[in-house]
N, CA, C, O and the ligand as a Tripos MOL2 file, in Angstrom:
@<TRIPOS>MOLECULE
protein
  273   271    69     0     0
PROTEIN
NO_CHARGES

@<TRIPOS>ATOM
      1 N         -59.8930  -38.2000  -10.1650 N.3       1 MET1
      2 CA        -60.2950  -37.3710   -9.0260 C.3       1 MET1
      3 C         -60.9100  -36.0540   -9.5160 C.2       1 MET1
      4 O         -60.2420  -35.2820  -10.2040 O.2       1 MET1
      5 N         -62.1450  -35.7970   -9.1780 N.am      2 ASN2
      6 CA        -62.8030  -34.5730   -9.6180 C.3       2 ASN2
      7 C         -62.5990  -33.4130   -8.6520 C.2       2 ASN2
      8 O         -62.8460  -32.2590   -9.0050 O.2       2 ASN2
      9 N         -62.1530  -33.7080   -7.4450 N.am      3 SER3
     10 CA        -62.0990  -32.6740   -6.4100 C.3       3 SER3
     11 C         -61.1490  -31.5340   -6.7790 C.2       3 SER3
     12 O         -61.4650  -30.3700   -6.5350 O.2       3 SER3
     13 N         -60.0030  -31.8480   -7.3580 N.am      4 ASN4
     14 CA        -59.0420  -30.8130   -7.7130 C.3       4 ASN4
     15 C         -59.5820  -29.9100   -8.8170 C.2       4 ASN4
     16 O         -59.4820  -28.6860   -8.7410 O.2       4 ASN4
     17 N         -60.1530  -30.5320   -9.8410 N.am      5 ALA5
     18 CA        -60.7020  -29.7600  -10.9560 C.3       5 ALA5
     19 C         -61.8260  -28.8610  -10.4590 C.2       5 ALA5
     20 O         -61.9580  -27.7100  -10.8770 O.2       5 ALA5
     21 N         -62.6180  -29.4040   -9.5730 N.am      6 ARG6
     22 CA        -63.7470  -28.6620   -9.0320 C.3       6 ARG6
     23 C         -63.2650  -27.4430   -8.2320 C.2       6 ARG6
     24 O         -63.8300  -26.3540   -8.3310 O.2       6 ARG6
     25 N         -62.2050  -27.6550   -7.4370 N.am      7 ARG7
     26 CA        -61.6770  -26.5680   -6.6210 C.3       7 ARG7
     27 C         -61.0860  -25.4740   -7.5140 C.2       7 ARG7
     28 O         -61.2760  -24.2860   -7.2520 O.2       7 ARG7
     29 N         -60.3740  -25.8750   -8.5620 N.am      8 SER8
     30 CA        -59.7950  -24.9100   -9.4860 C.3       8 SER8
     31 C         -60.8880  -24.0910  -10.1540 C.2       8 SER8
     32 O         -60.7670  -22.8750  -10.3020 O.2       8 SER8
     33 N         -61.9380  -24.7580  -10.5500 N.am      9 PHE9
     34 CA        -63.0560  -24.0840  -11.2030 C.3       9 PHE9
     35 C         -63.6820  -23.0670  -10.2610 C.2       9 PHE9
     36 O         -63.9490  -21.9310  -10.6510 O.2       9 PHE9
     37 N         -63.9130  -23.4740   -9.0370 N.am     10 ALA10
     38 CA        -64.5290  -22.5830   -8.0590 C.3      10 ALA10
     39 C         -63.6340  -21.3700   -7.8020 C.2      10 ALA10
     40 O         -64.1180  -20.2420   -7.7020 O.2      10 ALA10
     41 N         -62.3250  -21.6130   -7.6960 N.am     11 PHE11
     42 CA        -61.3870  -20.5320   -7.4310 C.3      11 PHE11
     43 C         -61.3480  -19.5660   -8.6030 C.2      11 PHE11
     44 O         -61.2310  -18.3530   -8.4310 O.2      11 PHE11
     45 N         -61.4480  -20.1290   -9.7860 N.am     12 ARG12
     46 CA        -61.4030  -19.3060  -10.9880 C.3      12 ARG12
     47 C         -62.6470  -18.4210  -11.0730 C.2      12 ARG12
     48 O         -62.5710  -17.2680  -11.5000 O.2      12 ARG12
     49 N         -63.7760  -18.9620  -10.6690 N.am     13 GLN13
     50 CA        -65.0230  -18.2060  -10.7570 C.3      13 GLN13
     51 C         -65.1200  -17.1350   -9.6750 C.2      13 GLN13
     52 O         -65.6620  -16.0550   -9.9090 O.2      13 GLN13
     53 N         -64.5970  -17.4330   -8.5020 N.am     14 ARG14
     54 CA        -64.7430  -16.4930   -7.3930 C.3      14 ARG14
     55 C         -63.4090  -16.2300   -6.7110 C.2      14 ARG14
     56 O         -63.1890  -16.6920   -5.5910 O.2      14 ARG14
     57 N         -62.5280  -15.5060   -7.3550 N.am     15 PRO15
     58 CA        -61.2540  -15.1900   -6.7200 C.3      15 PRO15
     59 C         -61.4550  -14.1490   -5.6240 C.2      15 PRO15
     60 O         -62.3760  -13.3340   -5.6940 O.2      15 PRO15
     61 N         -60.5960  -14.1800   -4.6210 N.am     16 SER16
     62 CA        -60.6470  -13.1650   -3.5810 C.3      16 SER16
     63 C         -59.2750  -13.0660   -2.9440 C.2      16 SER16
     64 O         -58.4880  -14.0110   -2.9970 O.2      16 SER16
     65 N         -58.9880  -11.9230   -2.3430 N.am     17 ALA17
     66 CA        -57.6900  -11.7210   -1.7170 C.3      17 ALA17
     67 C         -57.7950  -10.5890   -0.7060 C.2      17 ALA17
     68 O         -58.6020   -9.6750   -0.8790 O.2      17 ALA17
     69 N         -56.9870  -10.6420    0.3470 N.am     18 PRO18
     70 CA        -56.9440   -9.5160    1.2720 C.3      18 PRO18
     71 C         -56.0320   -8.4300    0.7180 C.2      18 PRO18
     72 O         -55.0620   -8.7210    0.0190 O.2      18 PRO18
     73 N         -56.3480   -7.1700    1.0360 N.am     19 CYS19
     74 CA        -55.4730   -6.0740    0.6360 C.3      19 CYS19
     75 C         -54.1120   -6.2730    1.2770 C.2      19 CYS19
     76 O         -54.0150   -6.5480    2.4730 O.2      19 CYS19
     77 N         -53.0520   -6.1330    0.4740 N.am     20 ALA20
     78 CA        -51.6950   -6.3540    0.9700 C.3      20 ALA20
     79 C         -51.2460   -5.2390    1.9110 C.2      20 ALA20
     80 O         -50.2540   -5.3900    2.6240 O.2      20 ALA20
     81 N         -51.9630   -4.1330    1.9180 N.am     21 GLN21
     82 CA        -51.5530   -2.9890    2.7360 C.3      21 GLN21
     83 C         -52.3660   -2.8410    4.0120 C.2      21 GLN21
     84 O         -51.8020   -2.6440    5.0890 O.2      21 GLN21
     85 N         -53.7180   -2.9360    3.8980 N.am     22 CYS22
     86 CA        -54.5500   -2.7230    5.0890 C.3      22 CYS22
     87 C         -55.2950   -3.9930    5.5040 C.2      22 CYS22
     88 O         -56.0270   -3.9890    6.4930 O.2      22 CYS22
     89 N         -55.1070   -5.0880    4.7430 N.am     23 ASP23
     90 CA        -55.6610   -6.3910    5.0970 C.3      23 ASP23
     91 C         -57.1780   -6.4780    4.9720 C.2      23 ASP23
     92 O         -57.7850   -7.4400    5.4420 O.2      23 ASP23
     93 N         -57.7810   -5.5030    4.3550 N.am     24 GLN24
     94 CA        -59.2300   -5.5560    4.1250 C.3      24 GLN24
     95 C         -59.5220   -6.6030    3.0600 C.2      24 GLN24
     96 O         -58.8710   -6.6140    2.0150 O.2      24 GLN24
     97 N         -60.4990   -7.4900    3.3060 N.am     25 PRO25
     98 CA        -60.8190   -8.5060    2.3050 C.3      25 PRO25
     99 C         -61.4330   -7.8900    1.0530 C.2      25 PRO25
    100 O         -62.3640   -7.0890    1.1410 O.2      25 PRO25
    101 N         -60.9100   -8.2640   -0.1040 N.am     26 LEU26
    102 CA        -61.4350   -7.7590   -1.3680 C.3      26 LEU26
    103 C         -62.2330   -8.8840   -2.0380 C.2      26 LEU26
    104 O         -61.6650   -9.9180   -2.3890 O.2      26 LEU26
    105 N         -63.5290   -8.6930   -2.2160 N.am     27 PRO27
    106 CA        -64.4020   -9.7660   -2.6910 C.3      27 PRO27
    107 C         -64.1620  -10.1610   -4.1380 C.2      27 PRO27
    108 O         -64.3860  -11.3150   -4.5020 O.2      27 PRO27
    109 N         -63.7180   -9.2430   -4.9600 N.am     28 SER28
    110 CA        -63.4950   -9.5830   -6.3660 C.3      28 SER28
    111 C         -62.4700   -8.6400   -6.9770 C.2      28 SER28
    112 O         -62.3560   -7.4850   -6.5680 O.2      28 SER28
    113 N         -61.7250   -9.1400   -7.9610 N.am     29 PRO29
    114 CA        -60.7150   -8.2960   -8.5980 C.3      29 PRO29
    115 C         -61.3410   -7.2230   -9.4720 C.2      29 PRO29
    116 O         -62.4410   -7.3950   -9.9970 O.2      29 PRO29
    117 N         -60.6360   -6.1280   -9.6190 N.am     30 GLU30
    118 CA        -61.1160   -5.0230  -10.4500 C.3      30 GLU30
    119 C         -61.0880   -5.4230  -11.9230 C.2      30 GLU30
    120 O         -61.9190   -5.0010  -12.7270 O.2      30 GLU30
    121 N         -60.1020   -6.2510  -12.2370 N.am     31 TRP31
    122 CA        -59.9010   -6.6510  -13.6250 C.3      31 TRP31
    123 C         -59.2610   -8.0290  -13.6440 C.2      31 TRP31
    124 O         -58.3800   -8.3060  -12.8310 O.2      31 TRP31
    125 N         -59.6830   -8.8960  -14.5540 N.am     32 SER32
    126 CA        -59.0670  -10.2050  -14.7090 C.3      32 SER32
    127 C         -58.7080  -10.4210  -16.1700 C.2      32 SER32
    128 O         -59.4650  -10.0640  -17.0720 O.2      32 SER32
    129 N         -57.5550  -11.0040  -16.3820 N.am     33 GLU33
    130 CA        -57.0750  -11.2010  -17.7440 C.3      33 GLU33
    131 C         -56.5620  -12.6260  -17.9090 C.2      33 GLU33
    132 O         -55.7030  -13.0700  -17.1480 O.2      33 GLU33
    133 N         -57.0800  -13.3340  -18.8910 N.am     34 ASP34
    134 CA        -56.5820  -14.6730  -19.1930 C.3      34 ASP34
    135 C         -55.3070  -14.5600  -20.0150 C.2      34 ASP34
    136 O         -55.3290  -14.0980  -21.1560 O.2      34 ASP34
    137 N         -54.2050  -14.9840  -19.4290 N.am     35 LEU35
    138 CA        -52.9320  -14.9500  -20.1540 C.3      35 LEU35
    139 C         -52.8060  -16.1690  -21.0520 C.2      35 LEU35
    140 O         -52.2290  -16.1040  -22.1380 O.2      35 LEU35
    141 N         -53.3580  -17.2850  -20.5790 N.am     36 SER36
    142 CA        -53.3590  -18.5230  -21.3580 C.3      36 SER36
    143 C         -54.4070  -19.4360  -20.7470 C.2      36 SER36
    144 O         -55.1690  -19.0090  -19.8810 O.2      36 SER36
    145 N         -54.4570  -20.6880  -21.1860 N.am     37 GLU37
    146 CA        -55.4220  -21.6480  -20.6610 C.3      37 GLU37
    147 C         -55.2430  -21.8750  -19.1680 C.2      37 GLU37
    148 O         -56.2070  -22.1570  -18.4570 O.2      37 GLU37
    149 N         -54.0040  -21.7520  -18.6950 N.am     38 THR38
    150 CA        -53.7220  -22.1080  -17.3030 C.3      38 THR38
    151 C         -53.2430  -20.9250  -16.4550 C.2      38 THR38
    152 O         -52.8900  -21.1020  -15.2880 O.2      38 THR38
    153 N         -53.2290  -19.7160  -17.0370 N.am     39 ARG39
    154 CA        -52.7530  -18.5620  -16.2750 C.3      39 ARG39
    155 C         -53.7530  -17.4080  -16.3470 C.2      39 ARG39
    156 O         -54.1790  -16.9930  -17.4250 O.2      39 ARG39
    157 N         -54.1080  -16.9110  -15.1780 N.am     40 VAL40
    158 CA        -55.0290  -15.7810  -15.0930 C.3      40 VAL40
    159 C         -54.3930  -14.7080  -14.2190 C.2      40 VAL40
    160 O         -53.8930  -14.9980  -13.1320 O.2      40 VAL40
    161 N         -54.4140  -13.4750  -14.6950 N.am     41 ARG41
    162 CA        -53.8860  -12.3750  -13.9050 C.3      41 ARG41
    163 C         -55.0370  -11.5250  -13.3820 C.2      41 ARG41
    164 O         -55.9190  -11.1170  -14.1380 O.2      41 ARG41
    165 N         -55.0140  -11.2620  -12.0620 N.am     42 HIS42
    166 CA        -56.0490  -10.4390  -11.4550 C.3      42 HIS42
    167 C         -55.4400   -9.1100  -11.0160 C.2      42 HIS42
    168 O         -54.3500   -9.0630  -10.4470 O.2      42 HIS42
    169 N         -56.1740   -8.0310  -11.2960 N.am     43 LEU43
    170 CA        -55.7860   -6.7090  -10.8120 C.3      43 LEU43
    171 C         -56.7520   -6.3110   -9.7040 C.2      43 LEU43
    172 O         -57.9680   -6.3060   -9.8980 O.2      43 LEU43
    173 N         -56.1970   -5.9750   -8.5350 N.am     44 TRP44
    174 CA        -57.0150   -5.6570   -7.3610 C.3      44 TRP44
    175 C         -56.9000   -4.1860   -7.0150 C.2      44 TRP44
    176 O         -55.8380   -3.5790   -7.1500 O.2      44 TRP44
    177 N         -57.9980   -3.6320   -6.5730 N.am     45 TRP45
    178 CA        -58.0060   -2.2520   -6.1240 C.3      45 TRP45
    179 C         -58.7560   -2.1840   -4.8030 C.2      45 TRP45
    180 O         -59.9490   -2.4800   -4.7370 O.2      45 TRP45
    181 N         -58.0500   -1.7940   -3.7600 N.am     46 CYS46
    182 CA        -58.6670   -1.6520   -2.4470 C.3      46 CYS46
    183 C         -59.3290   -0.2830   -2.3530 C.2      46 CYS46
    184 O         -58.6640    0.7500   -2.4220 O.2      46 CYS46
    185 N         -60.6460   -0.2920   -2.1930 N.am     47 HIS47
    186 CA        -61.3790    0.9720   -2.0980 C.3      47 HIS47
    187 C         -61.1410    1.6500   -0.7500 C.2      47 HIS47
    188 O         -61.3850    2.8460   -0.5910 O.2      47 HIS47
    189 N         -60.6610    0.8660    0.2170 N.am     48 GLY48
    190 CA        -60.4420    1.4050    1.5530 C.3      48 GLY48
    191 C         -59.2190    2.3190    1.6100 C.2      48 GLY48
    192 O         -59.2870    3.4210    2.1550 O.2      48 GLY48
    193 N         -58.1040    1.8590    1.0480 N.am     49 CYS49
    194 CA        -56.8580    2.6240    1.1640 C.3      49 CYS49
    195 C         -56.2970    3.0200   -0.1970 C.2      49 CYS49
    196 O         -55.3150    3.7580   -0.2700 O.2      49 CYS49
    197 N         -56.9140    2.5340   -1.2820 N.am     50 GLY50
    198 CA        -56.4810    2.9510   -2.6060 C.3      50 GLY50
    199 C         -55.3160    2.1540   -3.1540 C.2      50 GLY50
    200 O         -54.7970    2.4710   -4.2250 O.2      50 GLY50
    201 N         -54.8970    1.1190   -2.4320 N.am     51 TYR51
    202 CA        -53.7620    0.3100   -2.8660 C.3      51 TYR51
    203 C         -54.1580   -0.5870   -4.0320 C.2      51 TYR51
    204 O         -55.2510   -1.1530   -4.0350 O.2      51 TYR51
    205 N         -53.2840   -0.7210   -5.0150 N.am     52 THR52
    206 CA        -53.5320   -1.6320   -6.1360 C.3      52 THR52
    207 C         -52.4110   -2.6500   -6.2290 C.2      52 THR52
    208 O         -51.2500   -2.3300   -5.9760 O.2      52 THR52
    209 N         -52.7590   -3.8720   -6.5910 N.am     53 PHE53
    210 CA        -51.7510   -4.9060   -6.7790 C.3      53 PHE53
    211 C         -52.2770   -5.9770   -7.7140 C.2      53 PHE53
    212 O         -53.4740   -6.0470   -7.9940 O.2      53 PHE53
    213 N         -51.3650   -6.8070   -8.1920 N.am     54 GLU54
    214 CA        -51.7330   -7.8680   -9.1190 C.3      54 GLU54
    215 C         -51.4160   -9.2170   -8.5180 C.2      54 GLU54
    216 O         -50.4640   -9.3580   -7.7500 O.2      54 GLU54
    217 N         -52.2290  -10.2290   -8.8730 N.am     55 THR55
    218 CA        -51.8990  -11.6010   -8.5180 C.3      55 THR55
    219 C         -51.9410  -12.4360   -9.7850 C.2      55 THR55
    220 O         -52.7200  -12.1610  -10.6980 O.2      55 THR55
    221 N         -51.1030  -13.4520   -9.8310 N.am     56 LEU56
    222 CA        -51.0810  -14.3590  -10.9650 C.3      56 LEU56
    223 C         -51.4810  -15.7480  -10.4820 C.2      56 LEU56
    224 O         -50.8560  -16.3100   -9.5830 O.2      56 LEU56
    225 N         -52.5310  -16.2930  -11.0900 N.am     57 VAL57
    226 CA        -53.0030  -17.6210  -10.7260 C.3      57 VAL57
    227 C         -52.5970  -18.5880  -11.8280 C.2      57 VAL57
    228 O         -52.8730  -18.3610  -13.0060 O.2      57 VAL57
    229 N         -51.9390  -19.6680  -11.4300 N.am     58 VAL58
    230 CA        -51.4990  -20.6720  -12.3970 C.3      58 VAL58
    231 C         -52.1790  -21.9940  -12.0850 C.2      58 VAL58
    232 O         -52.0540  -22.5230  -10.9800 O.2      58 VAL58
    233 N         -52.8850  -22.5130  -13.0480 N.am     59 PHE59
    234 CA        -53.5270  -23.8140  -12.9010 C.3      59 PHE59
    235 C         -52.6230  -24.8600  -13.5160 C.2      59 PHE59
    236 O         -52.3920  -24.8530  -14.7260 O.2      59 PHE59
    237 N         -52.1130  -25.7520  -12.7000 N.am     60 SER60
    238 CA        -51.1460  -26.7370  -13.1890 C.3      60 SER60
    239 C         -51.8080  -28.0580  -13.5000 C.2      60 SER60
    240 O         -52.1170  -28.8350  -12.5960 O.2      60 SER60
    241 N         -52.0270  -28.3140  -14.7770 N.am     61 ASP61
    242 CA        -52.5830  -29.6030  -15.1920 C.3      61 ASP61
    243 C         -51.5580  -30.7160  -14.9740 C.2      61 ASP61
    244 O         -51.9160  -31.8540  -14.6700 O.2      61 ASP61
    245 N         -50.2980  -30.3760  -15.1300 N.am     62 GLU62
    246 CA        -49.2350  -31.3530  -14.9280 C.3      62 GLU62
    247 C         -49.2620  -31.9080  -13.5160 C.2      62 GLU62
    248 O         -49.1980  -33.1180  -13.2990 O.2      62 GLU62
    249 N         -49.3570  -30.9930  -12.5620 N.am     63 PHE63
    250 CA        -49.3510  -31.3940  -11.1670 C.3      63 PHE63
    251 C         -50.5530  -32.2690  -10.8520 C.2      63 PHE63
    252 O         -50.4430  -33.2470  -10.1130 O.2      63 PHE63
    253 N         -51.6940  -31.9140  -11.4140 N.am     64 ARG64
    254 CA        -52.9060  -32.6650  -11.1490 C.3      64 ARG64
    255 C         -52.7720  -34.1080  -11.6850 C.2      64 ARG64
    256 O         -53.2070  -35.0660  -11.0470 O.2      64 ARG64
    257 N         -52.1690  -34.2250  -12.8540 N.am     65 ASP65
    258 CA        -51.9820  -35.5510  -13.4430 C.3      65 ASP65
    259 C         -51.0090  -36.3840  -12.5910 C.2      65 ASP65
    260 O         -51.1990  -37.5840  -12.3950 O.2      65 ASP65
    261 N         -49.9700  -35.7100  -12.0980 N.am     66 ARG66
    262 CA        -48.9660  -36.4200  -11.3150 C.3      66 ARG66
    263 C         -49.5480  -36.8690   -9.9650 C.2      66 ARG66
    264 O         -49.2440  -37.9590   -9.4800 O.2      66 ARG66
    265 N         -50.3850  -36.0150   -9.3710 N.am     67 ALA67
    266 CA        -50.9600  -36.3160   -8.0540 C.3      67 ALA67
    267 C         -51.9720  -37.4730   -8.1440 C.2      67 ALA67
    268 O         -52.1570  -38.2390   -7.1990 O.2      67 ALA67
    269 N         -52.6110  -37.5670   -9.3050 N.am     68 ALA68
    270 CA        -53.6380  -38.6090   -9.4710 C.3      68 ALA68
    271 C         -53.0180  -39.9450   -9.8650 C.2      68 ALA68
    272 O         -53.7360  -40.9290  -10.0450 O.2      68 ALA68
    273 ZN        -56.2980   -1.5520    1.5310 Zn       69 ZN69
@<TRIPOS>BOND
     1     1     2 1
     2     2     3 1
     3     3     4 2
     4     3     5 am
     5     5     6 1
     6     6     7 1
     7     7     8 2
     8     7     9 am
     9     9    10 1
    10    10    11 1
    11    11    12 2
    12    11    13 am
    13    13    14 1
    14    14    15 1
    15    15    16 2
    16    15    17 am
    17    17    18 1
    18    18    19 1
    19    19    20 2
    20    19    21 am
    21    21    22 1
    22    22    23 1
    23    23    24 2
    24    23    25 am
    25    25    26 1
    26    26    27 1
    27    27    28 2
    28    27    29 am
    29    29    30 1
    30    30    31 1
    31    31    32 2
    32    31    33 am
    33    33    34 1
    34    34    35 1
    35    35    36 2
    36    35    37 am
    37    37    38 1
    38    38    39 1
    39    39    40 2
    40    39    41 am
    41    41    42 1
    42    42    43 1
    43    43    44 2
    44    43    45 am
    45    45    46 1
    46    46    47 1
    47    47    48 2
    48    47    49 am
    49    49    50 1
    50    50    51 1
    51    51    52 2
    52    51    53 am
    53    53    54 1
    54    54    55 1
    55    55    56 2
    56    55    57 am
    57    57    58 1
    58    58    59 1
    59    59    60 2
    60    59    61 am
    61    61    62 1
    62    62    63 1
    63    63    64 2
    64    63    65 am
    65    65    66 1
    66    66    67 1
    67    67    68 2
    68    67    69 am
    69    69    70 1
    70    70    71 1
    71    71    72 2
    72    71    73 am
    73    73    74 1
    74    74    75 1
    75    75    76 2
    76    75    77 am
    77    77    78 1
    78    78    79 1
    79    79    80 2
    80    79    81 am
    81    81    82 1
    82    82    83 1
    83    83    84 2
    84    83    85 am
    85    85    86 1
    86    86    87 1
    87    87    88 2
    88    87    89 am
    89    89    90 1
    90    90    91 1
    91    91    92 2
    92    91    93 am
    93    93    94 1
    94    94    95 1
    95    95    96 2
    96    95    97 am
    97    97    98 1
    98    98    99 1
    99    99   100 2
   100    99   101 am
   101   101   102 1
   102   102   103 1
   103   103   104 2
   104   103   105 am
   105   105   106 1
   106   106   107 1
   107   107   108 2
   108   107   109 am
   109   109   110 1
   110   110   111 1
   111   111   112 2
   112   111   113 am
   113   113   114 1
   114   114   115 1
   115   115   116 2
   116   115   117 am
   117   117   118 1
   118   118   119 1
   119   119   120 2
   120   119   121 am
   121   121   122 1
   122   122   123 1
   123   123   124 2
   124   123   125 am
   125   125   126 1
   126   126   127 1
   127   127   128 2
   128   127   129 am
   129   129   130 1
   130   130   131 1
   131   131   132 2
   132   131   133 am
   133   133   134 1
   134   134   135 1
   135   135   136 2
   136   135   137 am
   137   137   138 1
   138   138   139 1
   139   139   140 2
   140   139   141 am
   141   141   142 1
   142   142   143 1
   143   143   144 2
   144   143   145 am
   145   145   146 1
   146   146   147 1
   147   147   148 2
   148   147   149 am
   149   149   150 1
   150   150   151 1
   151   151   152 2
   152   151   153 am
   153   153   154 1
   154   154   155 1
   155   155   156 2
   156   155   157 am
   157   157   158 1
   158   158   159 1
   159   159   160 2
   160   159   161 am
   161   161   162 1
   162   162   163 1
   163   163   164 2
   164   163   165 am
   165   165   166 1
   166   166   167 1
   167   167   168 2
   168   167   169 am
   169   169   170 1
   170   170   171 1
   171   171   172 2
   172   171   173 am
   173   173   174 1
   174   174   175 1
   175   175   176 2
   176   175   177 am
   177   177   178 1
   178   178   179 1
   179   179   180 2
   180   179   181 am
   181   181   182 1
   182   182   183 1
   183   183   184 2
   184   183   185 am
   185   185   186 1
   186   186   187 1
   187   187   188 2
   188   187   189 am
   189   189   190 1
   190   190   191 1
   191   191   192 2
   192   191   193 am
   193   193   194 1
   194   194   195 1
   195   195   196 2
   196   195   197 am
   197   197   198 1
   198   198   199 1
   199   199   200 2
   200   199   201 am
   201   201   202 1
   202   202   203 1
   203   203   204 2
   204   203   205 am
   205   205   206 1
   206   206   207 1
   207   207   208 2
   208   207   209 am
   209   209   210 1
   210   210   211 1
   211   211   212 2
   212   211   213 am
   213   213   214 1
   214   214   215 1
   215   215   216 2
   216   215   217 am
   217   217   218 1
   218   218   219 1
   219   219   220 2
   220   219   221 am
   221   221   222 1
   222   222   223 1
   223   223   224 2
   224   223   225 am
   225   225   226 1
   226   226   227 1
   227   227   228 2
   228   227   229 am
   229   229   230 1
   230   230   231 1
   231   231   232 2
   232   231   233 am
   233   233   234 1
   234   234   235 1
   235   235   236 2
   236   235   237 am
   237   237   238 1
   238   238   239 1
   239   239   240 2
   240   239   241 am
   241   241   242 1
   242   242   243 1
   243   243   244 2
   244   243   245 am
   245   245   246 1
   246   246   247 1
   247   247   248 2
   248   247   249 am
   249   249   250 1
   250   250   251 1
   251   251   252 2
   252   251   253 am
   253   253   254 1
   254   254   255 1
   255   255   256 2
   256   255   257 am
   257   257   258 1
   258   258   259 1
   259   259   260 2
   260   259   261 am
   261   261   262 1
   262   262   263 1
   263   263   264 2
   264   263   265 am
   265   265   266 1
   266   266   267 1
   267   267   268 2
   268   267   269 am
   269   269   270 1
   270   270   271 1
   271   271   272 2
@<TRIPOS>SUBSTRUCTURE
     1 MET1         2 RESIDUE 1 A MET
     2 ASN2         6 RESIDUE 1 A ASN
     3 SER3        10 RESIDUE 1 A SER
     4 ASN4        14 RESIDUE 1 A ASN
     5 ALA5        18 RESIDUE 1 A ALA
     6 ARG6        22 RESIDUE 1 A ARG
     7 ARG7        26 RESIDUE 1 A ARG
     8 SER8        30 RESIDUE 1 A SER
     9 PHE9        34 RESIDUE 1 A PHE
    10 ALA10       38 RESIDUE 1 A ALA
    11 PHE11       42 RESIDUE 1 A PHE
    12 ARG12       46 RESIDUE 1 A ARG
    13 GLN13       50 RESIDUE 1 A GLN
    14 ARG14       54 RESIDUE 1 A ARG
    15 PRO15       58 RESIDUE 1 A PRO
    16 SER16       62 RESIDUE 1 A SER
    17 ALA17       66 RESIDUE 1 A ALA
    18 PRO18       70 RESIDUE 1 A PRO
    19 CYS19       74 RESIDUE 1 A CYS
    20 ALA20       78 RESIDUE 1 A ALA
    21 GLN21       82 RESIDUE 1 A GLN
    22 CYS22       86 RESIDUE 1 A CYS
    23 ASP23       90 RESIDUE 1 A ASP
    24 GLN24       94 RESIDUE 1 A GLN
    25 PRO25       98 RESIDUE 1 A PRO
    26 LEU26      102 RESIDUE 1 A LEU
    27 PRO27      106 RESIDUE 1 A PRO
    28 SER28      110 RESIDUE 1 A SER
    29 PRO29      114 RESIDUE 1 A PRO
    30 GLU30      118 RESIDUE 1 A GLU
    31 TRP31      122 RESIDUE 1 A TRP
    32 SER32      126 RESIDUE 1 A SER
    33 GLU33      130 RESIDUE 1 A GLU
    34 ASP34      134 RESIDUE 1 A ASP
    35 LEU35      138 RESIDUE 1 A LEU
    36 SER36      142 RESIDUE 1 A SER
    37 GLU37      146 RESIDUE 1 A GLU
    38 THR38      150 RESIDUE 1 A THR
    39 ARG39      154 RESIDUE 1 A ARG
    40 VAL40      158 RESIDUE 1 A VAL
    41 ARG41      162 RESIDUE 1 A ARG
    42 HIS42      166 RESIDUE 1 A HIS
    43 LEU43      170 RESIDUE 1 A LEU
    44 TRP44      174 RESIDUE 1 A TRP
    45 TRP45      178 RESIDUE 1 A TRP
    46 CYS46      182 RESIDUE 1 A CYS
    47 HIS47      186 RESIDUE 1 A HIS
    48 GLY48      190 RESIDUE 1 A GLY
    49 CYS49      194 RESIDUE 1 A CYS
    50 GLY50      198 RESIDUE 1 A GLY
    51 TYR51      202 RESIDUE 1 A TYR
    52 THR52      206 RESIDUE 1 A THR
    53 PHE53      210 RESIDUE 1 A PHE
    54 GLU54      214 RESIDUE 1 A GLU
    55 THR55      218 RESIDUE 1 A THR
    56 LEU56      222 RESIDUE 1 A LEU
    57 VAL57      226 RESIDUE 1 A VAL
    58 VAL58      230 RESIDUE 1 A VAL
    59 PHE59      234 RESIDUE 1 A PHE
    60 SER60      238 RESIDUE 1 A SER
    61 ASP61      242 RESIDUE 1 A ASP
    62 GLU62      246 RESIDUE 1 A GLU
    63 PHE63      250 RESIDUE 1 A PHE
    64 ARG64      254 RESIDUE 1 A ARG
    65 ASP65      258 RESIDUE 1 A ASP
    66 ARG66      262 RESIDUE 1 A ARG
    67 ALA67      266 RESIDUE 1 A ALA
    68 ALA68      270 RESIDUE 1 A ALA
    69 ZN69       273 GROUP 0 **** ****
């Protein structure tokens, strides 16, 4: 199944998240850091209210294999 891999790739290329404080959509993270092959940490900064937060994205190859 290519659909899962494709979705992960797309998400990895274009991450986005709403501000946790004022709910303003943030189009891209201020900073992204690859922790490993399957873990990416994004640092977000809302220019509207100045709030900063982090998200951790985990790509599970195990789950994909099990689902297929
Ligand atoms: Zn905000």
